[in-house]
C-alpha positions in Angstrom: 5.0 -39.3 -68.0 1.5 -37.8 -67.7 -0.6 -37.2 -64.6 -2.0 -40.3 -64.2 0.7 -42.7 -64.3 2.4 -41.5 -61.3 1.8 -44.0 -57.7 -0.4 -41.8 -55.5 2.1 -43.0 -52.9 4.2 -40.5 -54.4 3.9 -36.7 -53.3 3.5 -34.5 -56.1 5.4 -30.5 -56.1 3.7 -28.0 -56.4 5.2 -25.1 -58.2 4.4 -21.7 -56.9 2.4 -22.6 -53.6 4.0 -19.5 -52.1 2.1 -17.3 -54.7 -1.6 -16.2 -54.5 -3.6 -17.2 -57.6 -6.8 -15.5 -55.9 -8.1 -12.4 -57.8 -11.5 -10.2 -57.5 -12.9 -8.4 -59.6 -11.6 -4.5 -59.5 -7.9 -6.7 -59.1 -9.0 -8.0 -62.8 -10.1 -5.3 -64.0 -7.5 -3.1 -62.9 -4.8 -5.2 -64.2 -6.1 -5.1 -67.7 -6.7 -1.4 -67.6 -3.4 -1.3 -67.5 -2.0 -4.4 -69.2 -4.3 -1.8 -72.4 -2.5 1.2 -71.5 1.0 -0.5 -71.8 1.8 -0.6 -68.6 4.6 -3.4 -67.6 3.5 -6.1 -65.7 6.3 -5.0 -62.8 4.3 -1.8 -62.8 1.3 -3.5 -62.8 2.1 -5.6 -60.1 3.7 -2.9 -58.0 0.4 -0.4 -58.8 -1.9 -3.4 -56.7 0.6 -4.8 -54.3 1.0 -8.1 -55.7 4.1 -10.7 -57.0 4.9 -9.8 -60.7 4.5 -13.8 -61.2 0.9 -13.9 -59.5 0.0 -10.4 -62.4 1.8 -12.4 -65.2 0.0 -15.6 -64.6 -3.0 -13.5 -64.1 -2.3 -11.9 -68.0 -1.5 -15.2 -69.5 -5.0 -16.8 -68.3 -6.8 -14.0 -69.4 -5.2 -14.2 -72.7 -5.5 -18.0 -72.8 -9.6 -16.7 -72.6 -9.1 -14.3 -75.1 -9.9 -11.9 -72.8 -6.8 -9.5 -73.0 -5.0 -8.8 -76.5 -0.5 -9.7 -77.1 0.2 -6.1 -77.1 4.0 -4.7 -78.5 6.2 -4.9 -76.1 4.7 -8.0 -74.3 5.6 -8.2 -70.5 7.8 -4.5 -71.0 4.6 -2.9 -72.6 5.4 0.7 -74.1 8.0 1.3 -71.2 4.8 3.4 -69.0 6.0 4.9 -66.1 4.8 6.8 -63.1 1.5 7.2 -65.3 3.2 8.5 -68.5 4.8 6.6 -71.0 8.7 7.3 -70.4 11.4 8.4 -72.8 13.5 6.6 -75.0 16.4 7.3 -75.1 18.7 7.7 -78.5 
């Protein structure tokens, strides 16, 4: 069903309404830097006191605009924890 096809009297469902998708430049810069350094989405979220879903949507938006590049490990990154690359168990 296209957006235009539902009736105006039908109340739309708004996904993730309880999340905050407003970002200031300094937050975006920090997210981009941590993303490029290989931190996971969850580590980034913890560092900036945001919900991981908010960080994920920002990364998706930045990637669609070419402002961040896909990386090995995706959302998991390189396993960076506590400012250093985590040791991989054999």
